[in-house]
N, CA and C atoms as an extended XYZ file, in Angstrom:
228
Properties=species:S:1:pos:R:3:atomname:S:1:resname:S:1:resid:I:1 pbc="F F F"
N        94.561       62.315       79.270 N   UNK     1
C        93.699       61.439       78.812 CA  UNK     1
C        92.625       62.942       78.120 C   UNK     1
N        92.346       62.041       77.116 N   UNK     2
C        91.254       63.092       76.590 CA  UNK     2
C        89.888       62.316       77.047 C   UNK     2
N        88.827       63.483       76.787 N   UNK     3
C        87.759       62.766       77.165 CA  UNK     3
C        86.058       63.720       76.210 C   UNK     3
N        85.249       62.769       75.833 N   UNK     4
C        84.598       63.589       74.799 CA  UNK     4
C        83.200       62.625       75.103 C   UNK     4
N        81.944       63.368       74.138 N   UNK     5
C        80.912       62.006       73.889 CA  UNK     5
C        80.412       61.631       72.841 C   UNK     5
N        79.872       60.419       72.674 N   UNK     6
C        79.617       59.625       71.422 CA  UNK     6
C        78.597       59.285       71.866 C   UNK     6
N        77.771       59.231       70.220 N   UNK     7
C        76.254       58.223       70.463 CA  UNK     7
C        76.649       56.902       69.418 C   UNK     7
N        76.074       55.980       69.798 N   UNK     8
C        76.047       54.744       69.333 CA  UNK     8
C        74.515       54.156       68.851 C   UNK     8
N        73.982       54.348       68.104 N   UNK     9
C        72.451       54.281       67.699 CA  UNK     9
C        72.148       53.325       66.904 C   UNK     9
N        73.031       52.187       66.476 N   UNK    10
C        72.895       50.464       65.837 CA  UNK    10
C        73.824       49.883       66.888 C   UNK    10
N        73.510       48.889       66.223 N   UNK    11
C        73.954       47.436       66.059 CA  UNK    11
C        75.651       47.383       65.865 C   UNK    11
N        75.182       48.220       64.484 N   UNK    12
C        76.729       48.313       63.248 CA  UNK    12
C        77.404       49.205       64.300 C   UNK    12
N        76.656       50.260       64.631 N   UNK    13
C        77.292       51.523       65.601 CA  UNK    13
C        78.886       50.897       66.009 C   UNK    13
N        78.090       50.216       66.701 N   UNK    14
C        78.847       49.604       68.073 CA  UNK    14
C        79.725       48.617       67.724 C   UNK    14
N        79.444       48.076       66.296 N   UNK    15
C        80.469       47.250       66.150 CA  UNK    15
C        81.539       47.924       65.241 C   UNK    15
N        81.254       49.031       64.292 N   UNK    16
C        82.498       49.952       63.692 CA  UNK    16
C        82.918       50.486       65.190 C   UNK    16
N        82.583       50.987       65.961 N   UNK    17
C        82.991       51.374       66.557 CA  UNK    17
C        84.180       50.822       67.746 C   UNK    17
N        84.240       48.988       68.176 N   UNK    18
C        84.856       48.831       68.370 CA  UNK    18
C        85.599       47.834       67.490 C   UNK    18
N        85.452       47.902       66.535 N   UNK    19
C        87.086       47.391       65.737 CA  UNK    19
C        87.360       48.991       65.302 C   UNK    19
N        87.534       49.889       65.304 N   UNK    20
C        87.920       51.108       65.138 CA  UNK    20
C        89.203       51.488       66.451 C   UNK    20
N        88.431       51.153       67.696 N   UNK    21
C        88.771       51.287       69.221 CA  UNK    21
C        90.071       50.429       69.495 C   UNK    21
N        89.684       48.983       68.338 N   UNK    22
C        90.614       47.921       68.663 CA  UNK    22
C        92.532       47.778       67.972 C   UNK    22
N        92.164       48.938       67.119 N   UNK    23
C        93.477       49.426       66.336 CA  UNK    23
C        94.311       49.913       66.885 C   UNK    23
N        93.610       50.802       68.466 N   UNK    24
C        94.681       51.539       68.799 CA  UNK    24
C        95.348       51.216       70.134 C   UNK    24
N        96.555       50.914       70.599 N   UNK    25
C        96.810       49.968       71.501 CA  UNK    25
C        96.977       50.741       73.346 C   UNK    25
N        96.248       52.243       73.255 N   UNK    26
C        95.872       52.880       74.291 CA  UNK    26
C        94.477       52.290       74.982 C   UNK    26
N        94.239       52.821       76.436 N   UNK    27
C        92.710       52.394       77.043 CA  UNK    27
C        91.852       52.678       76.444 C   UNK    27
N        90.793       52.669       76.436 N   UNK    28
C        89.338       53.375       76.060 CA  UNK    28
C        88.495       53.107       77.018 C   UNK    28
N        88.186       54.013       77.939 N   UNK    29
C        86.831       53.863       78.794 CA  UNK    29
C        85.831       54.353       78.619 C   UNK    29
N        84.509       53.644       78.284 N   UNK    30
C        82.991       54.410       78.739 CA  UNK    30
C        81.865       54.287       79.595 C   UNK    30
N        81.775       54.973       79.798 N   UNK    31
C        81.161       55.255       80.749 CA  UNK    31
C        79.757       56.041       80.774 C   UNK    31
N        78.686       55.456       81.591 N   UNK    32
C        77.483       55.859       81.569 CA  UNK    32
C        76.961       55.781       82.804 C   UNK    32
N        76.399       56.949       83.589 N   UNK    33
C        75.916       56.943       84.211 CA  UNK    33
C        77.273       56.438       85.378 C   UNK    33
N        76.884       55.275       86.669 N   UNK    34
C        78.012       55.057       87.621 CA  UNK    34
C        78.758       53.756       86.878 C   UNK    34
N        78.962       53.222       85.411 N   UNK    35
C        79.257       52.074       85.391 CA  UNK    35
C        80.567       52.678       83.941 C   UNK    35
N        81.583       51.939       84.211 N   UNK    36
C        82.429       51.755       83.375 CA  UNK    36
C        82.688       50.899       82.962 C   UNK    36
N        82.885       50.906       81.630 N   UNK    37
C        83.329       50.231       80.588 CA  UNK    37
C        84.678       49.883       79.776 C   UNK    37
N        85.489       48.942       79.244 N   UNK    38
C        86.168       49.265       78.052 CA  UNK    38
C        86.011       48.755       77.189 C   UNK    38
N        86.088       50.045       76.622 N   UNK    39
C        85.582       50.243       75.365 CA  UNK    39
C        85.847       48.829       74.155 C   UNK    39
N        86.237       48.260       74.442 N   UNK    40
C        87.040       47.153       73.056 CA  UNK    40
C        86.147       45.682       73.563 C   UNK    40
N        85.252       45.783       74.240 N   UNK    41
C        84.990       45.146       74.522 CA  UNK    41
C        83.095       45.190       74.195 C   UNK    41
N        82.573       44.512       73.159 N   UNK    42
C        81.057       44.393       72.776 CA  UNK    42
C        80.225       44.421       73.645 C   UNK    42
N        80.512       43.226       74.390 N   UNK    43
C        79.721       43.030       75.288 CA  UNK    43
C        79.590       43.849       76.472 C   UNK    43
N        80.449       44.536       77.051 N   UNK    44
C        80.542       45.614       77.810 CA  UNK    44
C        79.539       46.982       77.300 C   UNK    44
N        80.066       47.121       76.105 N   UNK    45
C        79.009       48.602       75.362 CA  UNK    45
C        77.751       48.160       75.298 C   UNK    45
N        77.087       46.277       75.134 N   UNK    46
C        75.887       46.498       75.481 CA  UNK    46
C        74.991       46.320       76.586 C   UNK    46
N        76.249       46.486       77.638 N   UNK    47
C        75.067       46.690       79.385 CA  UNK    47
C        74.973       47.761       79.056 C   UNK    47
N        75.205       49.074       78.569 N   UNK    48
C        75.184       50.096       78.653 CA  UNK    48
C        73.748       50.360       78.204 C   UNK    48
N        73.235       51.394       78.791 N   UNK    49
C        72.232       52.533       78.177 CA  UNK    49
C        72.428       53.304       76.919 C   UNK    49
N        72.313       52.937       76.062 N   UNK    50
C        72.352       53.192       74.255 CA  UNK    50
C        71.835       54.002       73.936 C   UNK    50
N        70.824       54.487       74.670 N   UNK    51
C        69.758       55.651       74.255 CA  UNK    51
C        70.309       57.067       74.502 C   UNK    51
N        71.218       57.277       74.886 N   UNK    52
C        71.970       58.385       75.833 CA  UNK    52
C        73.328       58.838       75.423 C   UNK    52
N        73.842       59.852       75.547 N   UNK    53
C        75.220       59.653       74.963 CA  UNK    53
C        76.239       59.218       75.978 C   UNK    53
N        77.067       58.669       75.449 N   UNK    54
C        78.259       57.458       76.431 CA  UNK    54
C        79.464       58.829       76.113 C   UNK    54
N        79.756       58.903       77.590 N   UNK    55
C        81.309       59.837       77.899 CA  UNK    55
C        82.101       59.094       77.598 C   UNK    55
N        83.490       59.218       76.425 N   UNK    56
C        85.076       58.477       76.418 CA  UNK    56
C        85.780       59.157       76.729 C   UNK    56
N        86.700       57.877       77.773 N   UNK    57
C        87.566       58.284       78.120 CA  UNK    57
C        89.274       57.662       77.703 C   UNK    57
N        90.012       58.848       76.439 N   UNK    58
C        90.888       57.858       76.142 CA  UNK    58
C        92.015       58.323       76.147 C   UNK    58
N        93.151       56.974       77.073 N   UNK    59
C        94.382       57.683       78.112 CA  UNK    59
C        95.611       57.821       77.100 C   UNK    59
N        95.402       58.970       76.642 N   UNK    60
C        96.182       58.766       75.450 CA  UNK    60
C        96.162       60.618       75.668 C   UNK    60
N        97.863       60.883       75.187 N   UNK    61
C        97.968       62.759       75.418 CA  UNK    61
C        97.574       62.836       73.876 C   UNK    61
N        97.800       62.134       72.689 N   UNK    62
C        97.451       62.310       71.008 CA  UNK    62
C        96.460       61.522       70.948 C   UNK    62
N        95.249       61.759       70.838 N   UNK    63
C        93.970       61.145       70.518 CA  UNK    63
C        93.537       62.018       69.460 C   UNK    63
N        94.454       62.731       68.324 N   UNK    64
C        93.765       63.431       67.531 CA  UNK    64
C        93.252       62.118       66.396 C   UNK    64
N        94.065       61.362       65.747 N   UNK    65
C        93.839       60.071       64.874 CA  UNK    65
C        92.753       59.379       65.229 C   UNK    65
N        92.723       59.057       66.323 N   UNK    66
C        91.783       58.460       67.324 CA  UNK    66
C        90.301       59.067       66.756 C   UNK    66
N        90.358       60.773       66.936 N   UNK    67
C        88.829       61.368       67.262 CA  UNK    67
C        88.934       61.383       65.245 C   UNK    67
N        89.284       61.770       64.677 N   UNK    68
C        89.530       61.490       63.312 CA  UNK    68
C        88.657       60.162       63.317 C   UNK    68
N        89.080       59.100       63.690 N   UNK    69
C        88.354       57.547       62.578 CA  UNK    69
C        86.844       57.732       63.058 C   UNK    69
N        86.917       58.268       64.357 N   UNK    70
C        85.396       57.918       65.176 CA  UNK    70
C        84.661       59.204       65.226 C   UNK    70
N        84.823       60.184       63.948 N   UNK    71
C        83.932       61.627       64.086 CA  UNK    71
C        82.911       61.329       63.876 C   UNK    71
N        82.141       59.850       63.227 N   UNK    72
C        80.546       60.369       62.981 CA  UNK    72
C        79.763       59.332       64.341 C   UNK    72
N        80.420       59.061       65.184 N   UNK    73
C        79.865       58.958       66.475 CA  UNK    73
C        80.162       60.009       67.835 C   UNK    73
N        80.890       61.340       67.497 N   UNK    74
C        80.878       61.872       68.297 CA  UNK    74
C        79.969       63.443       68.493 C   UNK    74
N        79.465       63.349       69.658 N   UNK    75
C        78.279       64.491       69.943 CA  UNK    75
C        78.596       65.422       70.566 C   UNK    75
N        78.027       66.436       70.876 N   UNK    76
C        78.201       67.516       71.586 CA  UNK    76
C        77.504       67.328       73.255 C   UNK    76
């Protein structure tokens, strides 16, 4: 499992992120506070507090291609 943080600052960011995540066959969870949602669900993402960084958990051993695709959303 790979863990890192992202920021989704606009509706277009959310749509772009979900489109990228849906290209991969492994599960990706987003964690904000005590809430965990499926990163492939637009409605789930909009239920989170998007004003703060969101923790991403990619359930795979090799997420290098995935992380390269979402580089613009990754924050420290």
